[in-house]
N, CA, C and O atoms as a GROMACS GRO file, in nm:
protein
  372
    1MET      N    1 -10.079  -2.312   4.932
    1MET     CA    2 -10.120  -2.227   4.803
    1MET      C    3 -10.287  -2.300   4.825
    1MET      O    4 -10.345  -2.401   4.865
    2GLU      N    5 -10.309  -2.161   4.763
    2GLU     CA    6 -10.483  -2.172   4.782
    2GLU      C    7 -10.521  -2.231   4.665
    2GLU      O    8 -10.453  -2.238   4.563
    3LEU      N    9 -10.658  -2.286   4.684
    3LEU     CA   10 -10.713  -2.355   4.531
    3LEU      C   11 -10.780  -2.188   4.496
    3LEU      O   12 -10.814  -2.122   4.593
    4ALA      N   13 -10.796  -2.129   4.356
    4ALA     CA   14 -10.847  -2.042   4.306
    4ALA      C   15 -10.835  -2.127   4.199
    4ALA      O   16 -10.729  -2.181   4.166
    5MET      N   17 -10.996  -2.148   4.117
    5MET     CA   18 -10.996  -2.207   4.044
    5MET      C   19 -11.146  -2.154   3.962
    5MET      O   20 -11.251  -2.125   4.020
    6ALA      N   21 -11.119  -2.153   3.805
    6ALA     CA   22 -11.189  -1.988   3.744
    6ALA      C   23 -11.347  -2.127   3.768
    6ALA      O   24 -11.322  -2.236   3.819
    7ALA      N   25 -11.496  -2.092   3.720
    7ALA     CA   26 -11.574  -2.172   3.742
    7ALA      C   27 -11.588  -2.272   3.639
    7ALA      O   28 -11.626  -2.384   3.672
    8GLU      N   29 -11.563  -2.249   3.527
    8GLU     CA   30 -11.533  -2.344   3.460
    8GLU      C   31 -11.459  -2.443   3.465
    8GLU      O   32 -11.507  -2.553   3.434
    9GLU      N   33 -11.356  -2.435   3.494
    9GLU     CA   34 -11.245  -2.556   3.535
    9GLU      C   35 -11.319  -2.622   3.710
    9GLU      O   36 -11.349  -2.737   3.738
   10LEU      N   37 -11.328  -2.516   3.782
   10LEU     CA   38 -11.384  -2.599   3.898
   10LEU      C   39 -11.500  -2.749   3.877
   10LEU      O   40 -11.504  -2.867   3.912
   11LYS      N   41 -11.586  -2.642   3.793
   11LYS     CA   42 -11.686  -2.761   3.725
   11LYS      C   43 -11.665  -2.848   3.643
   11LYS      O   44 -11.768  -2.900   3.602
   12THR      N   45 -11.577  -2.886   3.603
   12THR     CA   46 -11.546  -2.957   3.556
   12THR      C   47 -11.477  -3.105   3.624
   12THR      O   48 -11.501  -3.226   3.617
   13VAL      N   49 -11.357  -2.996   3.708
   13VAL     CA   50 -11.342  -3.116   3.776
   13VAL      C   51 -11.412  -3.144   3.924
   13VAL      O   52 -11.356  -3.218   4.005
   14VAL      N   53 -11.545  -3.077   3.956
   14VAL     CA   54 -11.648  -3.143   4.043
   14VAL      C   55 -11.666  -3.233   3.969
   14VAL      O   56 -11.570  -3.309   3.986
   15ASN      N   57 -11.747  -3.283   3.875
   15ASN     CA   58 -11.786  -3.343   3.803
   15ASN      C   59 -11.742  -3.442   3.785
   15ASN      O   60 -11.819  -3.538   3.794
   16ARG      N   61 -11.605  -3.467   3.752
   16ARG     CA   62 -11.499  -3.582   3.729
   16ARG      C   63 -11.533  -3.657   3.874
   16ARG      O   64 -11.575  -3.772   3.881
   17LEU      N   65 -11.497  -3.540   4.031
   17LEU     CA   66 -11.477  -3.625   4.082
   17LEU      C   67 -11.639  -3.682   4.155
   17LEU      O   68 -11.634  -3.779   4.231
   18ARG      N   69 -11.758  -3.627   4.130
   18ARG     CA   70 -11.864  -3.658   4.095
   18ARG      C   71 -11.892  -3.847   4.038
   18ARG      O   72 -11.941  -3.952   4.082
   19ARG      N   73 -11.846  -3.811   3.956
   19ARG     CA   74 -11.815  -3.950   3.858
   19ARG      C   75 -11.756  -4.047   3.892
   19ARG      O   76 -11.789  -4.162   3.862
   20ALA      N   77 -11.653  -4.014   3.963
   20ALA     CA   78 -11.517  -4.106   4.026
   20ALA      C   79 -11.667  -4.161   4.152
   20ALA      O   80 -11.726  -4.265   4.122
   21GLN      N   81 -11.711  -4.086   4.279
   21GLN     CA   82 -11.748  -4.092   4.329
   21GLN      C   83 -11.893  -4.218   4.312
   21GLN      O   84 -11.919  -4.335   4.340
   22GLY      N   85 -11.941  -4.125   4.260
   22GLY     CA   86 -12.038  -4.303   4.137
   22GLY      C   87 -12.019  -4.405   4.119
   22GLY      O   88 -12.100  -4.497   4.120
   23GLN      N   89 -11.863  -4.409   4.090
   23GLN     CA   90 -11.802  -4.554   4.000
   23GLN      C   91 -11.754  -4.614   4.189
   23GLN      O   92 -11.789  -4.727   4.223
   24ILE      N   93 -11.695  -4.545   4.266
   24ILE     CA   94 -11.667  -4.620   4.364
   24ILE      C   95 -11.778  -4.657   4.430
   24ILE      O   96 -11.789  -4.779   4.418
   25ALA      N   97 -11.852  -4.621   4.484
   25ALA     CA   98 -12.005  -4.644   4.492
   25ALA      C   99 -12.073  -4.798   4.431
   25ALA      O  100 -12.132  -4.896   4.476
   26GLY      N  101 -12.030  -4.757   4.324
   26GLY     CA  102 -12.099  -4.917   4.228
   26GLY      C  103 -11.984  -5.024   4.276
   26GLY      O  104 -12.019  -5.126   4.337
   27VAL      N  105 -11.848  -4.999   4.249
   27VAL     CA  106 -11.809  -5.067   4.300
   27VAL      C  107 -11.807  -5.113   4.438
   27VAL      O  108 -11.769  -5.229   4.455
   28ILE      N  109 -11.835  -5.057   4.520
   28ILE     CA  110 -11.837  -5.112   4.638
   28ILE      C  111 -12.016  -5.238   4.673
   28ILE      O  112 -12.024  -5.323   4.762
   29LYS      N  113 -12.092  -5.215   4.600
   29LYS     CA  114 -12.194  -5.253   4.562
   29LYS      C  115 -12.176  -5.386   4.488
   29LYS      O  116 -12.238  -5.489   4.516
   30MET      N  117 -12.102  -5.376   4.409
   30MET     CA  118 -12.031  -5.483   4.263
   30MET      C  119 -11.974  -5.565   4.403
   30MET      O  120 -12.032  -5.670   4.431
   31ILE      N  121 -11.868  -5.521   4.486
   31ILE     CA  122 -11.819  -5.675   4.612
   31ILE      C  123 -11.911  -5.686   4.734
   31ILE      O  124 -11.904  -5.797   4.786
   32GLU      N  125 -12.011  -5.586   4.804
   32GLU     CA  126 -12.114  -5.663   4.862
   32GLU      C  127 -12.230  -5.729   4.743
   32GLU      O  128 -12.342  -5.743   4.792
   33ASP      N  129 -12.221  -5.762   4.628
   33ASP     CA  130 -12.308  -5.854   4.577
   33ASP      C  131 -12.266  -5.929   4.514
   33ASP      O  132 -12.344  -5.950   4.420
   34GLY      N  133 -12.116  -6.030   4.506
   34GLY     CA  134 -12.054  -6.078   4.512
   34GLY      C  135 -12.013  -6.100   4.358
   34GLY      O  136 -11.972  -6.210   4.319
   35ARG      N  137 -12.028  -5.966   4.255
   35ARG     CA  138 -12.011  -6.035   4.127
   35ARG      C  139 -11.858  -6.022   4.094
   35ARG      O  140 -11.777  -6.013   4.186
   36ASP      N  141 -11.818  -6.022   3.963
   36ASP     CA  142 -11.710  -6.129   3.933
   36ASP      C  143 -11.530  -6.005   3.979
   36ASP      O  144 -11.539  -5.891   4.025
   37CYS      N  145 -11.454  -6.046   3.961
   37CYS     CA  146 -11.362  -6.000   3.998
   37CYS      C  147 -11.306  -5.862   3.913
   37CYS      O  148 -11.258  -5.755   3.951
   38GLU      N  149 -11.340  -5.928   3.764
   38GLU     CA  150 -11.301  -5.850   3.664
   38GLU      C  151 -11.346  -5.762   3.675
   38GLU      O  152 -11.294  -5.651   3.687
   39ASP      N  153 -11.464  -5.796   3.673
   39ASP     CA  154 -11.563  -5.626   3.618
   39ASP      C  155 -11.528  -5.502   3.800
   39ASP      O  156 -11.506  -5.382   3.789
   40VAL      N  157 -11.531  -5.549   3.892
   40VAL     CA  158 -11.534  -5.512   3.972
   40VAL      C  159 -11.388  -5.423   4.000
   40VAL      O  160 -11.384  -5.326   4.075
   41VAL      N  161 -11.261  -5.478   3.921
   41VAL     CA  162 -11.185  -5.396   3.942
   41VAL      C  163 -11.154  -5.324   3.748
   41VAL      O  164 -11.038  -5.286   3.732
   42THR      N  165 -11.238  -5.311   3.635
   42THR     CA  166 -11.271  -5.275   3.556
   42THR      C  167 -11.258  -5.119   3.616
   42THR      O  168 -11.194  -5.016   3.596
   43GLN      N  169 -11.384  -5.185   3.721
   43GLN     CA  170 -11.458  -5.096   3.759
   43GLN      C  171 -11.430  -4.928   3.872
   43GLN      O  172 -11.459  -4.809   3.881
   44LEU      N  173 -11.344  -5.054   3.944
   44LEU     CA  174 -11.237  -4.959   4.017
   44LEU      C  175 -11.112  -4.850   3.978
   44LEU      O  176 -11.059  -4.759   4.042
   45ALA      N  177 -11.091  -4.909   3.838
   45ALA     CA  178 -10.967  -4.832   3.717
   45ALA      C  179 -11.021  -4.753   3.720
   45ALA      O  180 -10.963  -4.661   3.778
   46ALA      N  181 -11.139  -4.724   3.679
   46ALA     CA  182 -11.225  -4.601   3.558
   46ALA      C  183 -11.234  -4.496   3.690
   46ALA      O  184 -11.198  -4.380   3.670
   47ALA      N  185 -11.279  -4.534   3.822
   47ALA     CA  186 -11.243  -4.431   3.914
   47ALA      C  187 -11.139  -4.439   3.954
   47ALA      O  188 -11.121  -4.343   4.030
   48SER      N  189 -11.085  -4.476   3.950
   48SER     CA  190 -10.879  -4.427   3.966
   48SER      C  191 -10.884  -4.307   3.889
   48SER      O  192 -10.869  -4.192   3.931
   49ARG      N  193 -10.915  -4.359   3.730
   49ARG     CA  194 -10.844  -4.255   3.619
   49ARG      C  195 -10.929  -4.080   3.658
   49ARG      O  196 -10.884  -3.966   3.668
   50ALA      N  197 -11.061  -4.138   3.670
   50ALA     CA  198 -11.143  -4.042   3.759
   50ALA      C  199 -11.086  -3.978   3.794
   50ALA      O  200 -11.053  -3.878   3.729
   51LEU      N  201 -11.046  -4.003   3.912
   51LEU     CA  202 -10.963  -3.968   4.038
   51LEU      C  203 -10.829  -3.807   3.986
   51LEU      O  204 -10.813  -3.685   3.998
   52ASP      N  205 -10.760  -3.949   3.920
   52ASP     CA  206 -10.665  -3.872   3.914
   52ASP      C  207 -10.654  -3.754   3.791
   52ASP      O  208 -10.567  -3.667   3.802
   53LYS      N  209 -10.719  -3.755   3.708
   53LYS     CA  210 -10.786  -3.638   3.596
   53LYS      C  211 -10.849  -3.530   3.704
   53LYS      O  212 -10.830  -3.413   3.673
   54ALA      N  213 -10.896  -3.546   3.784
   54ALA     CA  214 -10.951  -3.452   3.863
   54ALA      C  215 -10.826  -3.415   3.937
   54ALA      O  216 -10.769  -3.316   3.892
   55GLY      N  217 -10.786  -3.457   4.012
   55GLY     CA  218 -10.608  -3.410   4.062
   55GLY      C  219 -10.456  -3.342   3.988
   55GLY      O  220 -10.367  -3.278   4.042
   56PHE      N  221 -10.473  -3.391   3.837
   56PHE     CA  222 -10.421  -3.333   3.774
   56PHE      C  223 -10.451  -3.185   3.729
   56PHE      O  224 -10.372  -3.092   3.749
   57ALA      N  225 -10.561  -3.174   3.674
   57ALA     CA  226 -10.661  -3.067   3.635
   57ALA      C  227 -10.682  -2.934   3.787
   57ALA      O  228 -10.693  -2.811   3.787
   58ILE      N  229 -10.680  -3.038   3.895
   58ILE     CA  230 -10.605  -2.936   4.006
   58ILE      C  231 -10.477  -2.868   4.062
   58ILE      O  232 -10.454  -2.777   4.142
   59ILE      N  233 -10.380  -2.984   3.956
   59ILE     CA  234 -10.266  -2.926   4.012
   59ILE      C  235 -10.217  -2.861   3.875
   59ILE      O  236 -10.100  -2.828   3.894
   60ALA      N  237 -10.251  -2.834   3.762
   60ALA     CA  238 -10.247  -2.721   3.636
   60ALA      C  239 -10.331  -2.673   3.677
   60ALA      O  240 -10.364  -2.746   3.770
   61THR      N  241 -10.393  -2.595   3.673
   61THR     CA  242 -10.426  -2.533   3.763
   61THR      C  243 -10.397  -2.391   3.852
   61THR      O  244 -10.423  -2.271   3.843
   62GLY      N  245 -10.331  -2.476   3.940
   62GLY     CA  246 -10.231  -2.422   4.055
   62GLY      C  247 -10.118  -2.381   3.973
   62GLY      O  248 -10.079  -2.265   3.962
   63LEU      N  249 -10.065  -2.490   3.910
   63LEU     CA  250  -9.965  -2.465   3.816
   63LEU      C  251  -9.922  -2.305   3.742
   63LEU      O  252  -9.813  -2.252   3.766
   64GLN      N  253 -10.022  -2.245   3.656
   64GLN     CA  254 -10.090  -2.189   3.587
   64GLN      C  255 -10.085  -2.036   3.688
   64GLN      O  256 -10.028  -1.927   3.677
   65HIS      N  257 -10.177  -2.096   3.788
   65HIS     CA  258 -10.174  -1.949   3.851
   65HIS      C  259 -10.022  -1.921   3.937
   65HIS      O  260  -9.978  -1.806   3.928
   66CYS      N  261  -9.935  -2.031   4.026
   66CYS     CA  262  -9.774  -1.995   4.019
   66CYS      C  263  -9.751  -1.958   3.916
   66CYS      O  264  -9.724  -1.845   3.959
   67LEU      N  265  -9.729  -1.944   3.768
   67LEU     CA  266  -9.654  -1.943   3.718
   67LEU      C  267  -9.716  -1.722   3.677
   67LEU      O  268  -9.641  -1.634   3.636
   68THR      N  269  -9.821  -1.712   3.700
   68THR     CA  270  -9.800  -1.601   3.724
   68THR      C  271  -9.856  -1.527   3.809
   68THR      O  272  -9.917  -1.420   3.810
   69ASP      N  273  -9.817  -1.618   3.894
   69ASP     CA  274  -9.816  -1.459   4.039
   69ASP      C  275  -9.702  -1.419   4.050
   69ASP      O  276  -9.599  -1.487   4.044
   70ALA      N  277  -9.717  -1.263   4.075
   70ALA     CA  278  -9.612  -1.180   4.081
   70ALA      C  279  -9.581  -1.184   4.210
   70ALA      O  280  -9.460  -1.159   4.210
   71ASP      N  281  -9.613  -1.199   4.312
   71ASP     CA  282  -9.592  -1.233   4.457
   71ASP      C  283  -9.457  -1.362   4.474
   71ASP      O  284  -9.395  -1.368   4.580
   72ALA      N  285  -9.422  -1.470   4.340
   72ALA     CA  286  -9.288  -1.561   4.369
   72ALA      C  287  -9.164  -1.531   4.297
   72ALA      O  288  -9.080  -1.607   4.247
   73SER      N  289  -9.172  -1.392   4.302
   73SER     CA  290  -9.057  -1.294   4.170
   73SER      C  291  -8.963  -1.393   4.253
   73SER      O  292  -8.923  -1.499   4.205
   74ALA      N  293  -8.935  -1.351   4.374
   74ALA     CA  294  -8.773  -1.438   4.406
   74ALA      C  295  -8.782  -1.550   4.411
   74ALA      O  296  -8.869  -1.631   4.444
   75SER      N  297  -8.626  -1.553   4.354
   75SER     CA  298  -8.587  -1.708   4.342
   75SER      C  299  -8.584  -1.767   4.414
   75SER      O  300  -8.561  -1.872   4.354
   76GLY      N  301  -8.590  -1.800   4.545
   76GLY     CA  302  -8.600  -1.879   4.628
   76GLY      C  303  -8.796  -1.933   4.652
   76GLY      O  304  -8.837  -2.045   4.686
   77ASP      N  305  -8.868  -1.825   4.625
   77ASP     CA  306  -8.990  -1.822   4.616
   77ASP      C  307  -9.059  -1.939   4.522
   77ASP      O  308  -9.137  -2.029   4.554
   78ARG      N  309  -9.007  -1.910   4.407
   78ARG     CA  310  -8.968  -2.019   4.274
   78ARG      C  311  -8.944  -2.136   4.288
   78ARG      O  312  -8.989  -2.217   4.208
   79GLU      N  313  -8.872  -2.172   4.386
   79GLU     CA  314  -8.814  -2.263   4.350
   79GLU      C  315  -8.904  -2.372   4.521
   79GLU      O  316  -8.938  -2.490   4.521
   80GLN      N  317  -8.912  -2.298   4.605
   80GLN     CA  318  -9.002  -2.362   4.736
   80GLN      C  319  -9.145  -2.404   4.610
   80GLN      O  320  -9.209  -2.505   4.640
   81MET      N  321  -9.176  -2.351   4.515
   81MET     CA  322  -9.334  -2.351   4.484
   81MET      C  323  -9.306  -2.458   4.398
   81MET      O  324  -9.387  -2.549   4.386
   82ARG      N  325  -9.148  -2.458   4.308
   82ARG     CA  326  -9.162  -2.594   4.216
   82ARG      C  327  -9.150  -2.706   4.323
   82ARG      O  328  -9.218  -2.808   4.323
   83ALA      N  329  -9.046  -2.669   4.422
   83ALA     CA  330  -9.068  -2.794   4.472
   83ALA      C  331  -9.199  -2.886   4.542
   83ALA      O  332  -9.207  -3.008   4.555
   84ARG      N  333  -9.291  -2.786   4.579
   84ARG     CA  334  -9.427  -2.835   4.640
   84ARG      C  335  -9.524  -2.867   4.530
   84ARG      O  336  -9.628  -2.930   4.552
   85LEU      N  337  -9.479  -2.810   4.380
   85LEU     CA  338  -9.584  -2.851   4.344
   85LEU      C  339  -9.524  -2.980   4.198
   85LEU      O  340  -9.586  -3.002   4.093
   86GLU      N  341  -9.375  -3.051   4.248
   86GLU     CA  342  -9.366  -3.179   4.207
   86GLU      C  343  -9.400  -3.224   4.294
   86GLU      O  344  -9.507  -3.275   4.262
   87LYS      N  345  -9.381  -3.244   4.404
   87LYS     CA  346  -9.408  -3.348   4.518
   87LYS      C  347  -9.563  -3.368   4.490
   87LYS      O  348  -9.612  -3.477   4.521
   88LEU      N  349  -9.642  -3.274   4.436
   88LEU     CA  350  -9.807  -3.272   4.448
   88LEU      C  351  -9.805  -3.394   4.294
   88LEU      O  352  -9.885  -3.486   4.310
   89PHE      N  353  -9.726  -3.400   4.161
   89PHE     CA  354  -9.789  -3.428   4.049
   89PHE      C  355  -9.699  -3.601   4.109
   89PHE      O  356  -9.736  -3.714   4.077
   90LEU      N  357  -9.582  -3.566   4.198
   90LEU     CA  358  -9.566  -3.741   4.241
   90LEU      C  359  -9.645  -3.776   4.289
   90LEU      O  360  -9.668  -3.890   4.251
   91SER      N  361  -9.731  -3.736   4.381
   91SER     CA  362  -9.786  -3.825   4.496
   91SER      C  363  -9.986  -3.838   4.414
   91SER      O  364 -10.092  -3.873   4.468
   92LEU      N  365  -9.952  -3.786   4.254
   92LEU     CA  366 -10.044  -3.855   4.183
   92LEU      C  367  -9.999  -3.986   4.132
   92LEU      O  368 -10.071  -4.083   4.159
   93ALA      N  369  -9.909  -4.002   4.074
   93ALA     CA  370  -9.808  -4.115   3.964
   93ALA      C  371  -9.855  -4.228   4.066
   93ALA      O  372  -9.818  -4.345   4.050
   0.00000   0.00000   0.00000
C-alpha cells in the first residue's frame, strides 16, 4: 500500500512525528540527567501518544484512499485490503 497523503495531512503527520522526536530526545536527556522517574514516564507517555496519533492519521488516510480506490473492486482484493488495514490498526493498539 503506497503512502499518498494530501499536503495538509502530510504536514500534520510530520509535525506530530517531529513533536514525538523532540519528546524522545527530552526523555533521553532526562534519563541521562537522573531526573525523577515519574517525570520521565510522563514525558515518555506523551511521546507515545504523539506517535500513536501520527500512526492513526496515516492509517486513516490509507483507509480513505483504499475505500475510494476503483482498483480494489474485486471482493478478494477488498478482503485482502481489509485484512491488511486491520493488521495495521492492531499494530498500534
